C-alpha positions, 0 to 999 in steps of 0.5 A, spaced: 391 452 142 398 447 142 396 440 140 402 435 143 402 428 140 401 422 144 407 419 146 405 412 145 409 406 142 415 410 144 421 406 147 422 407 154 428 410 156 432 408 162 433 414 167 440 417 167 444 414 173 444 420 179 447 420 185 443 420 191 441 427 193 444 430 200 442 436 203 447 441 206 444 445 212 447 451 214 452 449 219 449 454 224 442 453 222 440 450 228 444 454 233 440 456 239 442 456 246 439 450 250 433 451 254 437 448 260 442 453 260 436 458 261 433 454 266 440 455 270 439 463 269 432 464 270 433 472 271 435 472 264 429 473 261 425 478 265 422 484 262 428 490 262 427 496 266 425 502 263 431 506 261 434 512 265 437 519 262 443 518 265 444 511 262 442 514 255 447 519 256 453 514 258 451 510 252 452 515 248 458 517 251 461 510 250 459 510 243 465 516 242 468 517 235 463 512 232 459 516 227 454 511 225 450 506 229 445 500 228 440 499 233 437 492 235 432 491 240 427 486 243 420 487 242 419 488 250 415 495 250 421 498 255 426 495 249 422 499 244 422 505 248 429 505 250 431 504 242 427 510 240 431 514 246 438 512 244 436 513 236 433 520 238 439 522 242 444 520 237 441 523 231 440 530 236 448 530 235 448 530 228 450 522 227 446 517 223 442 511 225 443 506 219 438 501 221 433 499 227 432 492 228 427 488 232 427 480 234 422 476 238 423 473 245 422 466 242 424 464 234 426 458 230 433 462 229 435 469 230 439 469 223 435 474 220 435 480 225 443 479 226 444 479 218 440 485 218 444 489 223 451 487 220 448 488 213 448 496 214 456 496 216 455 501 222 461 503 226 458 500 232 452 496 234 447 498 240 443 492 243 437 493 247 434 487 250 434 482 256 440 477 257 436 471 254 434 475 248 441 478 247 444 472 247 440 468 242 442 474 237 449 474 239 450 467 237 448 469 230 452 476 230 458 472 231 457 468 225 458 474 221 465 477 219 464 484 220 461 484 227 465 485 233 463 484 240 468 490 242 464 495 237 458 492 241 454 496 246 448 495 251 444 498 256 443 497 263 438 491 262 444 487 259 449 489 266 448 482 268 453 475 269 447 472 265 449 476 259 456 473 259 454 466 262 449 465 256 454 467 250 460 463 252 465 468 251 461 471 244 460 478 247 467 478 251 469 486 250 462 488 249 461 495 254 455 498 256 451 503 261 448 502 267 442 505 270 446 510 274 450 512 269 456 507 270 459 503 265 460 495 265 464 490 260 463 483 259 470 480 260 470 472 259 477 469 260 478 461 259 
C-alpha cells in the first residue's frame, strides 16, 4: 500500500492559461437527406420486390471485367436474398466478393457501412436497396476518394427517378439491371 502525503499548507498554484476548447465536427457528420425530400418521393421507401433470374444475369453481365466486388444491401428480406443471389452468381464465375455490408432503413448516419464498403477496394460495388436507403448511403459513399458512381451497380429496385432525385447527382453514372433483363443508368445533368 502506497501512502500519499497530505498536501496541506502548500501554496495554491494558478492554473495555466488555456484557450477555450473548440470541438471540431466531421464536416459530413450530420449529412442526411431531409425528411421533406422523402415526403416528396413517398415510393422511395417501399420494400424492394424480389429479384428475378434475368435481373441477376444482367447485373453480372454489367459488371463485365471486374474481378472483385463489394455488395451493400438494406435489411429488407428481399434485399438480403438478392445480395445472396448476386454473391452466389459472382462466385460461381470464380470471382471474388470482398465483402457484404448491410445497413438499417433509419440510422443516425450511414458512415460506417459506407466506410466498410469502400475499405475493401473492389473493382465495383453492387447496391441492393430501395431508393431511400441507397440515397442515404450514397451521400456517405461520395465522401470517399476511392469510390466512384461509374463503378457502382444496382438492382431493379433502384430503377426509379427517385434514385437520382434523392441524391442530387451523387449517383450520376451508376448503372443497373431491370427485373426483365434490361438496363438503366442514372444520368443527372445540371
